[in-house]
N, C-alpha and C positions, 0 to 999 in steps of 0.2 A: 785321599785316594793312593795306594801303594805303590811301589813300582819292579814292573814287569823282570822277570828275567830274561826273557827271547827280546828281547827293546835293542837295540843297536846303544847305546853309550862309548859317550867318549869313555878315553884313560888316560886323563890327563897323569895320574903319579909314574903310569910307567912312562907318557908321550915325551917325544924329546920336541914336537911345536908345541903345536894341539893337542896332540890326544887323535888324527883319524887314525892314523895306519895301528894304531898298537889298539885300538878300540876295533878296527877290525884283524887285526891276529886274536882277540881275546873273543870277539862273537862265532871268528870260524872256528879258532883255535889250530891255526897257523901258526909257525915261526913269524915274529913283529921284525926281523931282520928279515925275512925273504917278502913278510909287507911293503918294507919302506925300498925295497931293492925292486921291485917289482911297480910300485910305484911312480920312482925314477923313469925305469926301465917305461912306463907304460909313455909317460911323461912328454922323453924326448924322443919316441916312434913315431904311438902312435898318434896322440891327443895336444900337443903339440900345448900352446898358451890355452887352452881348455880346462890340462891337467890341477898346475896351481888355480883357475878361477873354481874348480869341483871341489878340488881340498879346502879351499874356505869358506867356499860355500858349508862345507859338508860341516865343518868347523864350529859356524855360525850358527847354527838350523838345530846341530844333534845338543842332547842335554848329557852333562856329566852324569858319570858315575855315582850311583849312590853310595859313603859309602860304607852302609850294611849289607852290600853285597863283596867285602873282603874275603872272598870262599878261601879254603882250601884247594892244594892244587888237583884234590879229587872231588872235589864240589864242581868247580870252574871245569873239568874235561864230560861234570857228569850234564851241568847244563847247557855247554857244546855240543855234546849229540844230543839231548830235547832242542836245538835248536835248528840242528842238520836234519834230525829223524826223530819224529815227536814222536809218531804211529812205532817204532824200532824199543825206543825208553818206557813207553806201558810198558811193555812186552817182555824188557829186559829188568822191571820194577815184578812185573809180578812172577816171574818166574826168580828173583830171588826170595821176594814173601812163599813163594810157595816151599820154598828148600831152606826156609829158614821154619814154617810153618812144619815142613817133614821132620827134620832136628825135634823141635824140640815134644812135636808127637813122639817120639824116638826116646828122648828125654822122663817125658811122662811113663809113660812104656816101663822104661827098667827103674822107676821111682818107685810107681805105685805095684808094680810084681811084686808076688812073693818070695822074692831073695831073703832070705833069712840071716845071708852074711851081711848086707847093707839094712838090714829094721835095727841087725845086734849094734853095728856103728852107730847108729841116728841114739841108738838109743843111751850108748855111750855120751854123748856129749850133750846129751842135759843135763 
């Protein structure tokens, strides 16, 4: 079974301790430094001794990020958008394909039109 891109994974390559905070940052798209600071502040002011326990359990239960998910920043941003709002990402992909299809149709019309100069240039290339 292949790994899912919409699942939470530990990011041990960019992590400091167990990769939990960097996994949360990768999953949500928030800067990892802000996630780490937020985790420390939550532990101090809200969760107390439960914070480190939750961190350790998460680091123990969650699986590592598969190596095939080492994406470009553009791909990582796309998948973060899919996790946050799956409906809007589908809409964006459809919009991109419509735009590509429209531009391809414009090129096809230009190439197949009865443009004498273009036909002469194509013949000269042969």
